[in-house]
C-alpha positions in Angstrom: 16.7 7.3 -13.2 16.7 4.9 -16.2 14.6 1.8 -16.2 16.6 -1.4 -15.5 17.1 -3.8 -18.3 14.8 -6.8 -17.8 16.6 -10.1 -17.1 16.3 -12.8 -19.8 14.0 -15.2 -18.0 12.8 -18.7 -19.0 9.3 -19.8 -18.0 10.9 -22.5 -15.8 13.1 -20.0 -14.0 10.1 -17.7 -13.3 7.8 -20.5 -12.2 10.5 -21.6 -9.7 11.0 -18.1 -8.5 7.2 -17.7 -8.1 7.1 -20.9 -6.0 10.1 -20.0 -3.9 7.9 -18.8 -1.0 6.1 -22.0 0.2 2.8 -20.2 0.5 2.8 -19.3 -3.2 3.5 -23.0 -4.0 0.8 -24.2 -1.7 -1.7 -21.8 -3.4 -0.7 -23.3 -6.7 0.0 -20.0 -8.5 0.8 -20.4 -12.2 2.7 -18.1 -14.4 0.6 -17.6 -17.5 2.4 -14.8 -19.3 5.1 -12.1 -18.7 6.9 -9.2 -20.4 9.0 -6.2 -19.2 5.8 -4.3 -18.2 4.1 -7.0 -16.1 2.9 -10.5 -15.5 -0.2 -12.6 -15.7 -0.7 -15.2 -13.0 -3.4 -17.9 -12.7 -5.0 -19.6 -9.7 -7.5 -22.5 -9.6 -10.1 -22.3 -6.8 -10.4 -25.1 -4.3 -12.2 -25.6 -1.0 -9.2 -24.9 1.2 -9.1 -21.2 0.0 -12.8 -20.4 0.2 -13.8 -17.8 2.8 -17.3 -19.2 3.1 -17.9 -22.9 2.1 -21.6 -22.3 1.4 -20.9 -19.6 -1.1 -17.8 -21.2 -2.5 -16.1 -17.8 -2.9 -12.4 -17.2 -2.4 -11.4 -15.7 1.0 -10.7 -12.0 0.8 -7.2 -12.6 2.2 -6.5 -14.9 -0.8 -7.5 -12.1 -3.1 -5.3 -9.6 -1.3 -2.4 -12.2 -1.5 -3.0 -12.3 -5.3 -2.6 -8.5 -5.5 0.5 -8.6 -3.4 2.2 -11.5 -5.2 1.3 -10.3 -8.7 2.4 -6.8 -8.1 5.7 -7.8 -6.5 6.4 -10.5 -9.2 5.9 -7.9 -12.0 8.8 -5.9 -10.4 10.9 -9.0 -10.0 10.4 -9.9 -13.6 11.4 -6.5 -14.7 14.4 -5.9 -12.4 15.4 -9.2 -11.0 15.3 -7.6 -7.5 13.3 -8.9 -4.6 11.2 -6.5 -2.7 8.7 -6.2 0.2 5.4 -4.4 0.3 5.2 -1.1 2.1 1.7 -0.1 1.1 -1.1 -1.9 -0.7 -4.7 -1.1 -1.6 -7.3 -3.7 -2.7 -10.8 -2.9 -4.0 -13.2 -5.8 -4.1 -16.0 -5.5 -6.7 -17.9 -8.7 -6.2 -17.5 -12.2 -4.7 -14.9 -14.5 -6.3 -16.9 -17.5 -7.3 -15.3 -18.7 -10.5 -13.4 -22.0 -10.8 -10.2 -20.2 -11.9 -8.7 -16.7 -11.9 -6.3 -14.6 -13.9 -4.4 -11.8 -12.3 -2.8 -9.1 -14.5 -0.2 -6.9 -12.9 1.7 -4.0 -14.5 4.7 -2.0 -13.2 3.9 1.7 -13.2 7.2 3.1 -12.1 10.6 1.9 -10.8 12.5 4.5 -8.7 15.7 4.3 -6.8 14.1 2.7 -3.7 10.4 2.3 -4.3 8.4 0.4 -7.0 4.8 1.3 -7.9 2.6 -1.4 -9.4 -1.1 -2.2 -10.0 -3.2 -5.2 -10.9 -6.6 -6.4 -11.9 -8.1 -9.7 -10.7 -10.7 -11.8 -12.5 -11.9 -12.3 -15.9 -11.3 -9.7 -18.7 -15.0 -8.8 -19.1 -15.8 -8.4 -15.4 -12.8 -7.8 -13.1 -13.3 -8.9 -9.5 -11.3 -6.0 -8.2 -8.2 -3.9 -8.5 -5.2 -3.2 -6.4 -2.2 -1.0 -6.1 1.0 -1.6 -4.3 4.2 0.1 -3.3 7.3 -2.0 -2.7 10.8 -1.3 -1.4 13.7 -3.3 -2.7 15.5 -5.5 -0.2 
């Protein structure tokens, strides 16, 4: 199957699409960069999303959400199609204690029904973790 032609997105359209789910908007996810192969999202840390206030590290569920959203959004940017996650793996390498985060996601393969994607969370020099996802179009 051929790869779909990416829609011509503007930054404003993609940011609105990213914030369509209220949870994404509440998290304050930011679109930093995009192309036909993937996206880069940003998140600023704040106390409401810490897993342990004494350590001031992001909750693991927030990190898993970043994997899920970044992976799904990379497919949306490429195809324009919405999807839901059917499988996901998250590997945590260390606590997330930075003031801000950058998530890079790349589309690996787009099939007739399933979309394969992966991401890396954290800073370029020392990723916080990695993840893979499998989504099915709606």
